Structures are given as C-alpha cells and as structure tokens.
C-alpha positions in Angstrom: -34.2 -4.9 -5.1 -32.0 -5.0 -8.2 -30.6 -1.5 -8.5 -30.4 1.7 -6.5 -32.4 3.5 -9.2 -35.4 1.5 -8.1 -35.0 3.0 -4.6 -34.2 6.7 -5.3 -36.5 7.1 -8.3 -36.2 9.9 -10.9 -34.2 13.0 -10.5 -30.7 13.6 -9.2 -29.3 10.8 -7.1 -28.2 11.5 -3.5 -24.5 11.2 -4.5 -24.8 14.5 -6.4 -24.8 16.6 -3.3 -21.6 18.7 -3.1 -18.7 17.2 -1.1 -17.2 18.9 1.9 -14.3 21.2 1.1 -10.6 20.7 1.7 -10.2 17.0 1.8 -6.5 16.0 1.6 -5.0 12.9 0.1 -3.5 11.8 3.4 -3.7 8.6 5.4 -2.2 7.5 8.7 -0.1 4.4 9.5 -2.7 3.3 12.0 -5.8 5.4 11.2 -8.0 4.1 14.0 -9.3 7.5 14.8 -11.6 9.6 12.6 -10.0 11.1 9.6 -12.2 14.2 9.8 -13.3 16.5 12.6 -15.9 15.1 15.0 -17.6 18.4 15.4 -21.0 16.9 14.3 -22.4 13.9 16.2 -23.4 10.9 14.0 -27.0 11.2 12.9 -28.6 8.9 10.4 -30.6 11.8 9.1 -27.5 13.9 8.5 -25.4 12.3 5.7 -21.7 12.5 6.2 -21.6 12.6 10.0 -21.0 8.9 10.4 -17.9 6.7 10.6 -17.3 3.8 8.2 -15.1 0.8 8.9 -13.4 -0.3 5.6 -11.9 -3.8 5.3 -10.2 -4.9 2.1 -9.4 -8.4 1.0 -7.4 -9.4 -2.1 -5.1 -7.9 -4.7 -3.7 -4.5 -5.3 -6.5 -3.7 -7.7 -8.9 -4.2 -4.8 -6.7 -2.0 -2.6 -7.0 0.7 -5.2 -10.8 0.4 -5.3 -10.9 0.7 -1.5 -8.7 3.8 -1.6 -11.1 5.4 -4.2 -14.1 4.5 -2.0 -12.4 5.9 1.1 -11.6 9.1 -0.8 -15.2 9.6 -1.9 -16.6 8.9 1.5 -14.1 11.3 3.1 -15.0 14.0 0.5 -18.6 13.8 1.5 -17.8 14.1 5.2 -17.7 10.5 6.3 -14.8 9.4 8.6 -13.0 6.1 7.6 -11.6 4.0 10.3 -9.8 0.6 10.9 -11.6 0.2 14.2 -14.9 -1.7 13.6 -16.1 -1.0 17.1 -16.3 2.8 16.6 -17.9 2.6 13.2 -21.5 3.3 12.3 -21.4 1.2 9.2 -19.1 -1.6 7.9 -17.9 -1.7 4.2 -16.2 -4.9 3.2 -14.3 -5.0 -0.2 -14.1 -8.7 -1.0 -11.9 -11.1 -3.0 -13.2 -14.2 -4.8 -9.8 -15.7 -5.9 -9.7 -18.4 -3.2 -12.0 -20.0 -0.7 -10.2 -18.8 2.4 -10.7 -15.2 1.3 -14.4 -15.7 0.9 -14.6 -17.6 4.2 -13.0 -14.7 5.9 -15.7 -12.4 4.3 -18.4 -14.7 5.6 -17.0 -14.6 9.1 -16.8 -10.8 9.0 -20.4 -10.6 7.8 -21.4 -12.8 10.8 -19.6 -10.5 13.2 -21.2 -7.4 11.7 -24.7 -8.9 12.0 -23.9 -9.8 15.6 -22.8 -6.2 16.3 -26.1 -5.1 14.5 -24.2 -2.7 12.3 -25.4 -1.6 8.8 -23.3 -3.4 6.2 -22.3 -2.9 2.6 -20.4 -5.6 0.7 -18.3 -4.6 -2.3 -15.9 -6.2 -4.7 -15.6 -9.4 -6.6 -17.7 -11.7 -4.5 -21.1 -9.9 -4.9 -20.3 -9.1 -8.5 -19.5 -12.7 -9.4 -21.9 -14.4 -7.0 -24.8 -12.0 -6.5 -27.2 -14.8 -5.4 -24.9 -16.0 -2.7 -26.9 -16.9 0.4 -24.5 -15.0 2.7 -25.4 -11.8 0.9 -29.2 -12.0 1.4 -30.6 -8.9 3.0 -27.3 -7.0 2.6 -26.5 -3.9 0.5 -24.0 -4.7 -2.2 -22.0 -2.7 -4.8 -20.2 -4.0 -7.8 -16.6 -3.6 -9.0 -17.5 -1.0 -11.7 -19.8 1.0 -9.5 -17.3 2.2 -6.8 -18.0 5.8 -7.9 -21.4 5.5 -6.4 -20.4 4.2 -3.0 -21.6 7.3 -1.2 -25.2 6.7 -2.5 -25.1 3.1 -1.3 -23.7 4.0 2.1 -26.3 6.8 2.7 -29.3 4.6 1.7 -28.0 1.7 3.8 -27.7 4.0 6.9 -31.3 4.9 6.3 -32.2 1.2 6.7 -32.6 0.4 3.0 -31.2 -2.6 1.2 -29.4 -1.5 -2.0 -28.0 -3.6 -4.8 -25.9 -1.8 -7.4 -24.3 -4.3 -9.8 -25.3 -3.3 -13.4 -22.1 -2.8 -15.5 -21.3 0.5 -17.1 -18.3 2.5 -18.2 -15.1 2.3 -16.2 -15.0 4.5 -13.1 -13.1 7.7 -13.5 -9.4 7.7 -12.5 -9.8 11.3 -11.1 -12.2 10.3 -8.2 -11.1 11.5 -4.7 -8.7 9.0 -3.2 -7.2 8.3 0.2 -4.1 6.2 -0.2 -3.1 3.7 2.4 0.5 4.8 1.8 0.5 8.4 0.5 3.8 7.7 -1.3 2.4 4.8 -3.4 -0.2 5.2 -6.1 -1.9 1.9 -7.2 -3.0 2.7 -10.8 -5.5 0.4 -12.4 -4.8 0.3 -16.2 -7.5 -2.1 -17.2 -10.2 -4.4 -15.7 -11.0 -8.0 -16.6 -8.9 -10.2 -18.8 -8.9 -12.1 -22.1 -8.2 -15.5 -20.5 -10.6 -18.2 -19.5 -8.7 -20.2 -16.9 -10.8 -23.1 -15.8 -10.1 -22.5 -12.1 -10.6 -18.7 -12.0 -13.6 -17.0 -10.5 -12.3 -13.5 -10.9 -13.3 -13.4 -14.6 -16.9 -13.9 -13.4 -16.6 -10.7 -11.4 -14.2 -8.4 -13.4 -15.5 -9.6 -16.8 -13.9 -9.2 -20.2 -11.0 -6.8 -20.8 -11.7 -3.1 -20.5 -8.7 -0.7 -20.8 -8.4 2.9 -19.8 -7.1 5.2 -22.5 -3.4 6.0 -22.7 -4.3 9.7 -22.3 -6.3 9.2 -19.1 -3.6 7.1 -17.5 -0.8 9.6 -18.5 -2.9 12.4 -17.0 -3.3 10.5 -13.8 0.4 9.9 -13.6 1.1 13.6 -14.0 -1.4 14.4 -11.2 -0.1 11.8 -8.7 3.5 12.9 -9.3 2.5 16.5 -8.5 1.0 15.2 -5.2 4.3 13.8 -4.1 3.8 10.1 -5.0 7.2 8.3 -5.2 6.1 4.9 -6.5 3.5 4.0 -9.1 2.2 0.5 -9.3 0.4 -0.5 -12.5 -2.3 -2.9 -11.5 -4.9 -5.1 -13.3 -6.0 -8.7 -13.6 -3.5 -9.0 -16.5 -1.2 -6.1 -17.2 0.2 -7.7 -20.4 -3.2 -7.7 -22.0 -3.6 -3.9 -21.7 -5.0 -2.1 -24.7 -5.9 -5.0 -26.9 -9.6 -3.9 -26.8 -8.8 -0.3 -27.8 -6.1 -0.9 -30.4 -3.1 -0.2 -28.1 -0.6 -2.4 -26.3 1.5 -2.4 -23.1 4.7 -1.0 -24.6 2.8 2.0 -26.0 1.4 2.8 -22.5 4.7 2.2 -20.7 6.7 4.5 -22.9 4.1 7.2 -22.6 4.2 7.0 -18.8 8.0 6.9 -18.7 8.1 10.2 -20.6 6.3 11.8 -17.6 8.5 10.4 -14.8 10.9 12.9 -13.2 14.4 12.5 -14.7 16.0 12.7 -11.2 14.5 9.2 -10.5 12.5 10.5 -7.6 9.4 8.6 -8.7 9.7 4.9 -9.7 7.4 2.7 -11.8 6.5 -0.9 -11.0 4.8 -3.0 -13.7 2.1 -5.4 -12.4 1.3 -9.0 -12.9 1.3 -10.2 -16.5 0.5 -13.6 -17.9 3.0 -15.1 -20.5 0.8 -15.2 -23.6 0.4 -11.4 -23.9 4.1 -10.3 -23.6 5.7 -12.9 -25.8 5.3 -10.7 -28.8 6.6 -7.6 -27.0 9.5 -9.1 -25.0 12.2 -6.8 -26.4 10.1 -3.7 -25.9 9.2 -4.8 -22.4 12.9 -5.5 -21.7 13.8 -1.9 -22.8 11.2 -0.5 -20.4 12.4 -2.7 -17.5 16.0 -1.4 -18.2 14.9 2.2 -17.8 16.4 4.0 -14.8 13.0 4.9 -13.5 11.4 1.5 -13.8 12.0 -1.4 -11.3 13.6 -4.4 -13.0 11.0 -6.7 -11.6 8.0 -8.5 -13.1 5.4 -10.9 -11.7 4.8 -13.7 -14.3 2.6 -16.6 -13.0 3.4 -20.0 -14.4 1.1 -22.0 -12.1 2.5 -25.4 -13.1 5.7 -26.8 -14.7 3.6 -29.4 -16.6 2.2 -28.8 -20.1 -0.7 -31.2 -19.5 -1.7 -29.4 -16.3 -1.4 -26.0 -18.1 -3.7 -27.4 -20.8 -6.3 -28.5 -18.1 -6.0 -25.0 -16.6 -6.6 -23.4 -20.1 -3.6 -21.2 -19.5 -2.9 -20.7 -23.3 0.9 -21.1 -23.1 3.4 -23.9 -22.6 6.2 -24.3 -20.1 8.7 -23.7 -23.0 7.1 -20.3 -23.7 7.3 -19.4 -20.0 10.9 -20.2 -20.1 11.4 -18.0 -23.1 9.9 -15.1 -21.3 12.1 -15.6 -18.2 15.3 -16.3 -20.2 14.8 -13.3 -22.5 14.1 -10.9 -19.8 17.1 -12.1 -17.7 19.3 -11.9 -20.7 18.3 -8.4 -21.8 17.6 -6.7 -18.4 20.5 -6.3 -16.0 19.7 -7.8 -12.5 16.2 -8.8 -13.6 14.0 -10.3 -10.9 10.9 -12.4 -11.6 8.2 -13.6 -9.2 5.9 -16.4 -10.1 2.9 -18.4 -8.8 2.3 -22.1 -8.4 -0.9 -24.0 -7.7 -0.3 -27.4 -6.1 -2.8 -30.2 -6.6 -4.8 -29.0 -9.6 -7.3 -31.7 -10.6 -5.5 -34.4 -12.6 -2.0 -33.4 -11.5 0.1 -36.6 -11.3 3.3 -37.2 -9.4 5.2 -36.7 -12.6 3.5 -33.4 -13.3 4.4 -32.2 -9.8 8.0 -33.3 -10.3 8.2 -31.1 -13.4 7.0 -28.1 -11.4 9.6 -28.8 -8.7 12.3 -29.0 -11.4 11.2 -25.7 -12.9 11.5 -23.9 -9.6 14.9 -25.5 -8.9 16.1 -24.5 -12.4 15.4 -20.8 -11.9 15.5 -20.5 -8.1 13.1 -17.6 -8.1 13.6 -15.3 -5.1 9.8 -14.9 -4.8 7.2 -17.6 -5.4 3.5 -17.7 -4.3 2.7 -21.3 -3.5 -1.0 -22.2 -2.9 -3.1 -25.2 -2.8 -5.9 -25.7 -5.3 -9.3 -24.4 -4.1 -12.3 -25.3 -6.2 -14.4 -22.2 -6.9 -18.1 -22.7 -7.4 -19.2 -22.1 -10.9 -15.8 -22.8 -12.5 -15.1 -25.8 -14.8 -12.3 -26.9 -12.5 -14.8 -27.3 -9.6 -16.3 -30.2 -11.6 -13.0 -32.0 -12.3 -11.8 -35.0 -10.3 -9.9 -33.7 -7.4 -6.5 -34.8 -6.1 -6.8 -36.1 -2.5 -6.4 -33.3 0.0 -3.5 -35.1 1.8 -1.6 -35.3 -1.4 -2.2 -31.6 -2.2 -1.0 -30.6 1.3 2.1 -32.8 1.0 3.0 -31.3 -2.4 2.5 -27.8 -1.1 4.8 -28.5 1.8 7.5 -30.2 -0.3 7.6 -27.3 -2.8 7.7 -24.8 0.0 10.7 -26.6 1.5 12.4 -26.6 -1.9 11.8 -22.9 -2.3 13.0 -22.0 1.2 16.2 -23.9 0.6 17.4 -21.2 -1.9 19.5 -18.2 -0.8 18.6 -15.7 -3.5 20.4 -12.7 -1.9 23.7 -14.5 -1.1 26.7 -12.4 -2.2 24.9 -9.1 -1.8 26.6 -8.3 1.5 29.1 -5.4 1.1 27.5 -4.0 -2.0 26.4 -0.4 -2.1 23.1 0.0 -3.9 20.6 2.8 -4.6 17.4 2.2 -2.7 14.0 4.0 -2.8 12.5 4.3 0.7 8.7 4.3 0.8 7.4 2.3 3.8 7.8 1.5 7.5 8.5 -2.1 8.4 6.1 -4.0 10.6 8.5 -3.9 13.5 8.1 -0.1 13.6 11.9 0.3 13.7 13.2 -0.2 10.2 12.3 1.7 7.1 11.7 -0.3 3.9 13.6 0.5 0.7 13.8 -1.3 -2.6 16.7 -1.6 -5.0 16.3 -1.2 -8.8 15.6 -5.0 -8.9 12.9 -4.5 -6.2 14.8 -6.3 -3.6 13.6 -5.3 -0.1 16.3 -3.5 2.0 15.6 -2.8 5.7 17.4 0.2 7.0 17.5 2.1 10.3 16.8 5.7 9.6 14.5 8.6 10.7 11.0 8.7 9.2 11.9 11.9 7.5 13.8 9.8 5.0 10.5 8.3 3.6 10.1 9.4 0.0 13.8 9.7 -0.7 16.3 7.6 -2.6 19.7 7.0 -1.0 22.8 4.8 -1.4 22.9 2.0 1.1 25.6 -0.5 1.9 24.2 -4.1 2.4 25.4 -5.2 5.8 23.7 -8.6 6.1 21.4 -10.9 4.1 18.2 -12.6 5.3 15.9 -15.1 3.6 13.2 -12.6 2.6 15.1 -9.4 2.5 18.5 -7.8 3.2 19.6 -5.3 5.7 21.6 -2.1 5.0 23.1 1.1 6.3 22.6 4.4 4.6 25.9 5.7 3.4 24.8 9.3 2.6 24.4 11.8 5.4 21.0 13.4 5.3 20.9 17.2 5.6 17.9 18.5 7.6 16.5 21.7 6.2 13.5 23.2 8.1 12.5 19.8 9.5 12.9 18.0 6.2 15.5 15.5 5.0 17.6 16.2 2.0 20.6 14.1 0.8 23.9 15.7 1.5 25.4 14.8 -1.9 25.0 17.8 -4.3 23.7 17.3 -7.8 26.2 16.7 -10.6 27.7 19.9 -11.8 26.6 22.0 -8.8 28.8 23.3 -6.0 28.8 21.5 -2.8 26.3 23.0 -0.4 24.1 22.1 2.5 21.3 24.0 0.9 18.2 22.1 0.0 18.4 23.8 -3.4 21.4 21.6 -4.3 20.3 18.3 -2.9 19.0 15.3 -4.8 15.4 15.9 -3.8 15.3 19.5 -4.8 13.6 18.8 -8.1 10.7 16.9 -6.6 7.3 18.4 -7.0 7.0 18.0 -3.2 10.7 18.1 -2.1 12.0 16.7 1.1 9.0 14.8 2.3 9.1 14.5 6.1 7.4 12.6 8.8 5.1 10.7 6.5 3.3 7.8 8.2 2.1 4.8 6.2 1.4 1.2 6.5 4.0 -1.5 7.2 6.2 -2.7 4.3 5.3 -5.9 2.5 7.1 -8.1 0.0 6.0 -10.8 -2.3 7.1 -14.1 -0.9 6.1 -17.8 -0.5 3.3 -19.0 1.6 2.1 -22.6 1.8 -1.5 -21.8 2.6 -2.8 -18.7 1.0 -0.2 -17.6 -1.5 -0.7 -14.0 -0.4 2.1 -11.5 0.0 4.0 -11.9 3.3 5.5 -9.1 5.4 9.3 -9.4 5.0 9.6 -9.4 8.8 7.9 -12.8 8.8 10.9 -14.6 7.5 13.0 -17.3 9.1 13.5 -17.6 12.8 17.2 -16.5 12.6 16.3 -13.5 10.5 13.6 -12.5 13.1 16.2 -12.7 15.9 18.5 -10.5 13.8 15.7 -8.0 13.4 14.8 -8.1 17.0 18.4 -7.5 18.1 18.8 -4.7 15.6 15.5 -3.2 16.8 16.6 -3.4 20.4 19.8 -1.7 19.5 18.0 1.1 17.7 15.6 1.5 20.6 18.6 1.8 23.0 20.0 4.5 20.6 16.7 6.3 20.3 15.8 6.4 24.0 18.8 8.4 25.2 18.1 10.9 22.5 14.5 11.2 23.6 15.5 11.3 27.2 18.1 14.0 26.3 15.4 16.0 24.5 13.1 15.6 27.5 15.9 16.7 29.8 16.5 19.7 27.7 12.8 20.5 27.7 12.6 20.1 31.5 15.7 22.3 31.9 14.1 24.9 29.7 10.9 24.7 31.7 12.8 24.9 35.0 14.8 27.9 33.7 11.6 29.6 32.6 10.1 29.0 36.0 13.3 30.2 37.7 13.3 33.3 35.6 9.7 33.8 36.4 10.5 33.5 40.1 13.4 35.9 39.9 11.2 38.5 38.1 8.6 38.2 40.9 11.2 38.6 43.6 12.7 41.6 41.9 9.3 43.3 41.8 8.7 42.5 45.5 12.1 43.9 46.5 11.5 47.0 44.4 8.1 47.4 46.0 9.6 47.1 49.4 12.2 49.7 48.6 9.6 52.1 47.4 7.4 51.5 50.4 10.4 52.0 52.7 11.3 55.2 51.0 7.7 56.5 51.3 7.5 55.5 55.0 10.9 57.2 55.7 9.8 60.4 54.0 6.6 60.5 56.0 8.5 60.0 59.2 11.0 62.7 58.4 8.2 65.1 57.5 6.4 64.5 60.8 9.6 64.9 62.8 10.5 68.2 61.1 7.0 69.6 61.7 7.3 68.7 65.4 10.7 70.3 65.7 9.7 73.6 64.1 6.5 73.8 66.1 
C-alpha cells in the first residue's frame, strides 16, 4: 500500500477529528509515566486512549520532528512515554546519516516485533530507503508528513499497514509541540540542502532545499518566547543555505529574528550547522549577528577533511583555504568566537599525506569541539562504490586524531573569571545545572532547579576537559516560590521585589521547578561522532564531578532532614494540640457531670430534711 489515501478513501481523513482540550507544552525530565490522565482504559476502537513509545535517533532536526509528533499525539489524547514496556504502539524516528544509527533502528524493530507491538517508523530511513527489507510489513511516515502522524498511528492500531511518503508542502510550524526541554525551542528553518556530497544519504531523504518564509519563522519565534522559551536553536541540514530557494538569505532571517528577542537577554539564539560555501559571501553580516548580545558566539562549521583532494572526492564544493577564511574571519570579527567542526577519517582514497593535513588543520586551530567519525559507506551513495581504505587503517587514524584532539586544553585560563551564563538544563549527574556562556562554553553549577531559565553571573572555579565548573555569584531572591536575581535593573532602586529583578521583563518571569532532560555538549567521539554529555569527560573530571556531587548531597540531605524534622514537629504539635483539646473537653464534661450529680444529691437531701 503506497499511501494512506488508499486506505481511508474519500472524505475527511481520521486526523480531522477534534483534539482534546487543554494540552500544555510541558515535558518531564524522565517522562516514563503517561503524560495525560489514565481515566480511559486503552481500547483499539477508541482512538486517543493508547500510550505511544517514541524513540528518536539523529540530529536536532529529527528531535524537533519528534517533538511535533509528540505534540500532535498528545493533543488527540494519546500518552507519550519513554518506557517501551507500557506502550501500546512504538514510534521510531530514524536517522540515515551513519550505519550504526540504522543498525540501532533495525535492532529496535526486532525488539518491537518480538514484543508483538504495533509499529510506526518515521524519519530519514523510510523516506530515503522505502524498499528496505527491514521495513516490510511496517507502517512508515515520511519526513514531510509528520503533521499526519495521528492518522498513521490510529490506522496502525487498527491493524492496518500504512505508508505515507509522498512529498508535499512543508509541515506547519504552528503544530502542537511537546518539547523535551520546555526551555529550548528547536526551530527548523529549512529542509534539505543544495549540496550533493558523495557520502551523504540524508539528501536522499530530506531532498532539495525548501525554506520556510521569514514571516512564518518570526511569528514562531514570537510565540515560543511568549511561552517562556529561553533558548532558540535554528536547525536544518544546512543553515547557511537558508532562503536561496525563495530569494532570501541567512542574514535577512537572523536580523528579523533578533529584532524580536527580548532586550533583557532573557532568550538567547543559537545558529545551527552551516557548511562553508554558503556563508563565505555573508561573513561580515554573520559576524555582526554572532556579536549581538542575544546570540551565542558559536557556530558549527564542518570541514570533514584537511585535504583538498579528499574534499574534491567528497564533492564538498570548497577548499581548505576557504574553510580557513571562514574561521579566521569569524575569530577576528567576533569576540570570543567558538567554532565546532566535523572530521571523517578514512574516506575512500584518503592517503597518509591527506590524513596528516587533517591532523595539522586540527592542531593549528585547536578546536574546543570536534566530531570525529569513521567513514561509513551508505548504500546508494557514490562513495559506497569507491575503493575503501582498510578498516584497520581507518580505526587507527580515528584513534590518532582523537588523541590529538584530547591533548588540547581549550578552557585553560578561564579559572577565576566571572562570566554571564544562561541556565537551561540539568546535568546527567542530577546534581549540577548546565549553563552556557556567550561563547556557548558549558558551565556546571550547583544551584536549585528554580534557577532554570535564568541568566546569572558565575565565577569559574575549575576547568575540565569538556566543560568548566562555576559558582553563582548573585544571590537569588525567592518570591512566591520562584527565583529572581537579587541585583536590581540599572536605574531602579535596590529592592527584593520581583518587579525589580533581572527576570521581571520575561513573558513568563521567574520560571521555577522546571524539569528537563540532561545537558549535552558537542564534543569528540571516536566511534559515532554524536554529541557527548559533558559529564562523560576525562576520568579526573568525573572524579571531580563525583566529589562535588557528594558534597552537594551532603549539603542537601541535612536541609531535607531539617525540613522533615520541622514537618514531624508540626505534626506532633498538631497531634499534641488535638490531644489537649480532647482532654479539656473530657475535664469540662466531668465538671459538668459532677455539678449535676451534686445538685441532685443536695435536692434529695433537702427534700428528706423538710419532710
């Protein structure tokens, strides 16, 4: 069956039924329980009463797609869970960039079949490889059809196989959305790209460049800021190519978005990955944007190789010299500019000399963040037909480059500095909060969760390989259970009132007790090249974190115990008071009874005497 229209026939599709009311844009740090009320038992004949397990592989664009699908499912009554065991249906959003990601998908499909659960596979794998044997007999949904996920899920729960892959217009940006981190909005600005890299499978799935209009993106930015979002990530397969299909360009979009950001810097903008060819002509304009107070001075620019001959074989459409121009210009024009990059080790035809040029490039710039991955041939790509470098050589080169990268100390000299940080996440140890500096350097601080969504000054106390550690130097003022910063706004009188604190101008001031996922930072990995959690750094750094965490727990336990003691004391006092009141009533009753008895006795004696 090629399309869902073949199944549902003419008339209004099932997805047009009205969604349930009052669905918030909230998520939990560990949302293993149902997001919605369980008042109705799951029933395949009653749509919206089931639980869906949603698993996401791949990039931030994929994550955004999953958040949109979760939002729509929740809006129609479905519960979304991270626990596959309690789910009635599994929904897997896949990535086709590398073989390990697709292998993980295949393994998960096998587990789902073993568990005899209904299954829907979404994302780049089915869109780019619709005839894949692993997808036989499984419902699939394409990357540009996520706005119809409810239809696909409902029909799959009825036992039907649905395939919805035909391309159409871009999905609306105003669909219901459940963010994994309610403080961070991942905003896709375009899909597809203009490149034709010989190793890339994503182009097969995402297709040619398709950009959202500037007006629709600006409107989305306004909406998410009003919902309390504190960080906006612009995401796409190539951010730098934005707008070339609609007569616009990236600087036009960025300046339009910046105009909507709160002037108090309560919401920050992070520009997504961009390839060198499409920002070379806009370097000065991009530098101006990256220097703006509300934009992180950080950019992900993949180079992939330090050899021009390898770049030509990859069809990357730029030279090493042009990449250096991008890096040098941005570092010169943007104070504190940080750049992340990608390297593929062992591309077909890569010689020892080519690899040495790559090593020298990394040494020259000593990038703080590098994604290092081995070459994986993707079926259907030109590179898959090229003569491969022996796997042992590929692995050795990957290890060597990783050792070179890990020998750098990118944050050395930061200790003792006091920097502004924006706190948006909880670290994987559950103890630290994750903040980022203007340069998007990760800073781990010990602070209450009520500080999530705020920006504070922090003094850097120690430096690790993947992140730095700091202490908040501002005293938070708690107002009605929310955290505000004690420093008054410029020109206003000093006050402990929330009206005069830095967060008073927020659309949703003083966010408190917001739970979200663990913090992650781009870093090097020898095998996958994916983002690593900052807590997975060197052994010494882990020991430092563990000792700090233990210290924090020792600090927090007495406070909890003190609170528990106070609660127990209050309960004991209440019980004691209750006991005293009961005794008083008993005594009073006894006195009244004695008085009545005495009165009766006196009356009887008097009557006997006078008779």
